[in-house]
Rosetta silent file (secondary structure, phi, psi, omega in degrees, C-alpha in Angstrom):
SEQUENCE: MKTVKKIAALSAGLLALPFVTFAQFDSSGGEFGTLLESILVFTNNVLIPFIIGIGFLVFVFGMFQFFIAGGANDEKKEQGKSLMIYATLGFVLIIVFWGIVNLLTSSTGLDNNTIENLPKVTLPS
SCORE:     score description
SCORE:     0.000 S_00000001
   1 L     0.000  -38.733 -179.346   30.174   28.900   49.457 S_00000001
   2 H   -66.192  -36.539 -178.576   30.761   25.207   48.721 S_00000001
   3 H   -69.203  -32.273  177.829   27.459   24.212   50.306 S_00000001
   4 H   -65.869  -40.689  178.084   25.608   26.739   48.134 S_00000001
   5 H   -65.527  -39.755  179.551   27.138   25.155   45.001 S_00000001
   6 H   -66.467  -41.316  178.544   26.222   21.680   46.217 S_00000001
   7 H   -65.763  -40.570  179.092   22.621   22.756   46.923 S_00000001
   8 H   -64.936  -41.124  178.507   22.368   24.434   43.515 S_00000001
   9 H   -65.626  -41.988  179.108   23.714   21.321   41.751 S_00000001
  10 H   -64.837  -42.289  179.366   21.299   19.062   43.698 S_00000001
  11 H   -63.571  -43.952  179.803   18.375   21.366   42.913 S_00000001
  12 H   -64.428  -39.479  177.984   19.211   21.435   39.203 S_00000001
  13 H   -64.392  -40.847  179.066   19.501   17.651   39.157 S_00000001
  14 H   -68.642  -34.665  177.532   16.137   17.238   40.903 S_00000001
  15 H   -69.524  -31.869 -178.344   14.510   19.703   38.505 S_00000001
  16 H   -83.503  -11.542 -176.114   15.889   17.825   35.485 S_00000001
  17 H   -58.465  -43.885  178.833   14.747   14.408   36.817 S_00000001
  18 H   -60.910  -36.905  178.867   11.247   14.477   35.251 S_00000001
  19 H   -66.760  -34.575  179.355   12.713   15.217   31.836 S_00000001
  20 H   -71.299  -38.795 -177.590   15.123   12.308   32.160 S_00000001
  21 H   -72.838  -26.326  179.001   12.395    9.887   33.259 S_00000001
  22 L   -91.383    5.423 -178.030   10.127   10.830   30.358 S_00000001
  23 L   -68.803  140.691  177.995   12.929   10.452   27.801 S_00000001
  24 L   -83.819  141.017  178.537   12.265    8.056   24.950 S_00000001
  25 L  -106.718  121.172  177.653   14.755    5.244   24.396 S_00000001
  26 L   -93.938  111.683 -174.048   15.553    4.402   20.799 S_00000001
  27 L   -69.730  -19.320 -179.166   16.606    0.734   20.760 S_00000001
  28 L   -81.422  -19.941 -179.300   18.323    1.057   17.374 S_00000001
  29 L    85.148   -1.392  178.991   20.760    3.717   18.591 S_00000001
  30 H    69.702 -150.481 -178.444   20.037    5.964   15.646 S_00000001
  31 H   -68.656  -36.548  178.713   22.751    6.876   13.172 S_00000001
  32 H   -66.775  -37.636  177.609   25.524    6.389   15.709 S_00000001
  33 H   -64.316  -39.182  177.547   24.251    2.917   16.515 S_00000001
  34 H   -65.717  -42.475  177.533   24.233    2.043   12.818 S_00000001
  35 H   -62.428  -47.168  179.910   27.800    3.355   12.423 S_00000001
  36 H   -62.305  -40.432  178.271   29.000    1.458   15.483 S_00000001
  37 H   -65.449  -40.179  178.648   27.314   -1.725   14.296 S_00000001
  38 H   -63.641  -43.048 -179.805   28.899   -1.388   10.832 S_00000001
  39 H   -65.040  -44.872 -178.683   32.372   -0.883   12.332 S_00000001
  40 H   -65.585  -40.607  179.647   31.993   -3.850   14.697 S_00000001
  41 H   -67.126  -42.782  177.140   30.642   -6.157   11.983 S_00000001
  42 H   -61.019  -45.823  179.872   33.435   -5.184    9.580 S_00000001
  43 H   -62.763  -43.357 -175.462   36.072   -5.703   12.273 S_00000001
  44 H   -73.337  -36.450 -173.300   34.583   -8.996   13.382 S_00000001
  45 H   -98.669  -23.557 -174.923   33.898  -10.505    9.976 S_00000001
  46 H  -119.644  -55.454 -171.015   36.630   -9.086    7.716 S_00000001
  47 H   -66.057  -50.147 -176.668   39.504   -7.342    9.488 S_00000001
  48 H   -67.295  -43.519  174.996   40.352   -9.832   12.220 S_00000001
  49 H   -62.259  -33.963  175.547   40.249  -12.950    9.983 S_00000001
  50 H   -63.076  -44.615  179.367   42.456  -11.090    7.478 S_00000001
  51 H   -65.843  -37.437  176.925   44.974  -10.252   10.188 S_00000001
  52 H   -64.286  -39.154  176.047   44.923  -13.858   11.436 S_00000001
  53 H   -62.303  -41.909  176.411   45.687  -14.983    7.852 S_00000001
  54 H   -62.582  -42.967  178.491   48.616  -12.589    7.656 S_00000001
  55 H   -62.100  -37.969  177.242   49.882  -13.891   11.003 S_00000001
  56 H   -64.844  -41.046  178.479   49.638  -17.457    9.756 S_00000001
  57 H   -65.334  -37.780  176.568   51.668  -16.576    6.654 S_00000001
  58 H   -64.699  -40.709  178.957   54.342  -14.918    8.853 S_00000001
  59 H   -63.478  -44.275  179.261   54.456  -18.057   11.006 S_00000001
  60 H   -64.892  -39.532  176.861   54.850  -20.300    7.955 S_00000001
  61 H   -63.811  -38.580  175.624   57.584  -18.024    6.576 S_00000001
  62 H   -63.292  -39.852  175.548   59.372  -18.245    9.939 S_00000001
  63 H   -62.477  -43.052  178.264   59.138  -22.042    9.778 S_00000001
  64 H   -59.158  -45.527 -179.851   60.568  -21.949    6.250 S_00000001
  65 H   -65.465  -37.892 -176.178   63.471  -19.799    7.419 S_00000001
  66 H   -73.699  -46.178 -172.863   64.142  -21.942   10.467 S_00000001
  67 H   -89.293  -41.421 -171.815   63.921  -25.398    8.903 S_00000001
  68 H   -99.620  -56.634 -175.034   64.757  -25.002    5.192 S_00000001
  69 H   -73.468  -26.013 -177.023   66.651  -21.758    4.541 S_00000001
  70 L  -100.173   30.715 -178.416   68.585  -21.852    7.783 S_00000001
  71 L   -42.788  -62.521 -179.487   69.992  -25.377    7.437 S_00000001
  72 L  -111.414   -4.355 -176.271   73.551  -24.512    8.446 S_00000001
  73 L   -94.358  110.742 -177.211   73.105  -20.765    8.840 S_00000001
  74 H   -69.326  -29.035  178.977   72.506  -19.903   12.494 S_00000001
  75 H   -67.234  -41.984  177.625   71.502  -16.330   11.690 S_00000001
  76 H   -65.300  -38.429  178.442   68.636  -17.515    9.434 S_00000001
  77 H   -62.655  -41.628 -178.676   67.552  -19.983   12.120 S_00000001
  78 H   -67.535  -39.245  176.494   67.428  -17.185   14.698 S_00000001
  79 H   -63.577  -43.137  177.897   65.415  -14.957   12.344 S_00000001
  80 H   -63.666  -40.462  179.046   62.973  -17.776   11.663 S_00000001
  81 H   -64.346  -44.258  179.456   62.640  -18.535   15.356 S_00000001
  82 H   -65.765  -36.688  176.928   61.925  -14.885   16.193 S_00000001
  83 H   -63.408  -41.450  178.891   59.336  -14.683   13.403 S_00000001
  84 H   -66.094  -38.335  178.266   57.532  -17.749   14.778 S_00000001
  85 H   -66.162  -45.362  179.581   57.571  -16.295   18.302 S_00000001
  86 H   -65.201  -38.071  178.349   56.246  -12.924   17.113 S_00000001
  87 H   -65.641  -39.234  178.097   53.556  -14.617   15.010 S_00000001
  88 H   -65.226  -42.647  176.936   52.448  -16.682   18.021 S_00000001
  89 H   -64.623  -36.836  175.775   52.268  -13.553   20.193 S_00000001
  90 H   -62.073  -41.536  177.432   50.338  -11.853   17.392 S_00000001
  91 H   -58.966  -45.304 -178.339   47.828  -14.721   17.328 S_00000001
  92 H   -62.246  -46.599 -179.804   47.261  -14.353   21.062 S_00000001
  93 H   -64.717  -38.076  179.153   46.779  -10.580   20.824 S_00000001
  94 H   -65.753  -41.669  179.931   44.444  -10.909   17.840 S_00000001
  95 H   -67.625  -36.900  175.776   42.291  -13.493   19.612 S_00000001
  96 H   -63.833  -43.200  178.403   42.133  -11.240   22.700 S_00000001
  97 H   -63.877  -39.431  177.990   41.108   -8.306   20.471 S_00000001
  98 H   -63.037  -39.760  177.357   38.498  -10.480   18.774 S_00000001
  99 H   -64.126  -39.027  178.845   37.121  -11.386   22.194 S_00000001
 100 H   -64.901  -43.166  177.949   36.916   -7.695   23.138 S_00000001
 101 H   -62.285  -43.701  178.804   35.049   -6.887   19.900 S_00000001
 102 H   -66.879  -34.730  176.844   32.597   -9.741   20.523 S_00000001
 103 H   -65.599  -42.993  176.330   32.154   -8.602   24.115 S_00000001
 104 H   -63.335  -41.531 -179.167   31.347   -5.070   22.944 S_00000001
 105 H   -62.695  -44.814 -177.825   28.986   -6.397   20.310 S_00000001
 106 H   -76.783  -32.501 -177.748   27.044   -8.554   22.731 S_00000001
 107 H   -77.211  -25.993  178.424   27.035   -6.086   25.623 S_00000001
 108 L   -90.930   -4.535  178.626   25.759   -3.179   23.533 S_00000001
 109 L    80.961   19.660 -179.125   23.035   -5.257   21.918 S_00000001
 110 L   -92.302   11.970  179.858   24.466   -4.972   18.420 S_00000001
 111 L   -97.449   29.997  177.569   24.442   -8.719   17.839 S_00000001
 112 L    62.923   24.674  173.673   20.847   -8.583   16.477 S_00000001
 113 L  -116.535   41.079 -177.560   19.381   -9.611   19.832 S_00000001
 114 L   -80.837  155.907  177.898   17.921   -6.227   20.633 S_00000001
 115 L   -80.057  123.473 -176.109   14.657   -5.765   22.492 S_00000001
 116 L   -90.856  -35.054 -172.260   12.024   -4.714   19.980 S_00000001
 117 L  -103.774   66.661  175.000    8.992   -4.054   22.193 S_00000001
 118 L   -79.647  143.917  178.869   10.144   -1.418   24.635 S_00000001
 119 L   -69.117  141.377  178.982    7.356    0.470   26.384 S_00000001
 120 L  -100.260  132.447 -179.835    6.751    3.968   25.089 S_00000001
 121 L  -107.049  128.295  178.850    6.178    6.705   27.642 S_00000001
 122 L  -114.511  146.115  178.152    4.106    9.694   26.593 S_00000001
 123 L   -73.129  141.256  177.035    3.852   12.979   28.423 S_00000001
 124 L   -67.501  144.699 -177.328    0.475   13.765   29.944 S_00000001
 125 L   -82.773    0.000    0.000   -1.422   16.417   28.022 S_00000001
């Protein structure tokens, strides 16, 4: 019974092969490609720099707590130290995320370096 299913699946795949080979490729990606490009551009140009700015402000606030507000108060110094450590870890994670977004952008061709002159295949009449 298993061999019959395997043969049926192989036959269906071989019958569908001509339709797959004659499929047209839209280099723009259609509406989904436009949506994906918009999300990636927004993330890359607006969201990640905004988050990096917030992380910088948290780091500066931690420095303020450690050096100025925590002069003789050990609890304030510890809070400032932990804020600076968390902000540094946040910077590292944000930069890694930014790298992943840029990798997706360049690997999917959404960085405006798409191939414009793809050959068009037409079905014989």
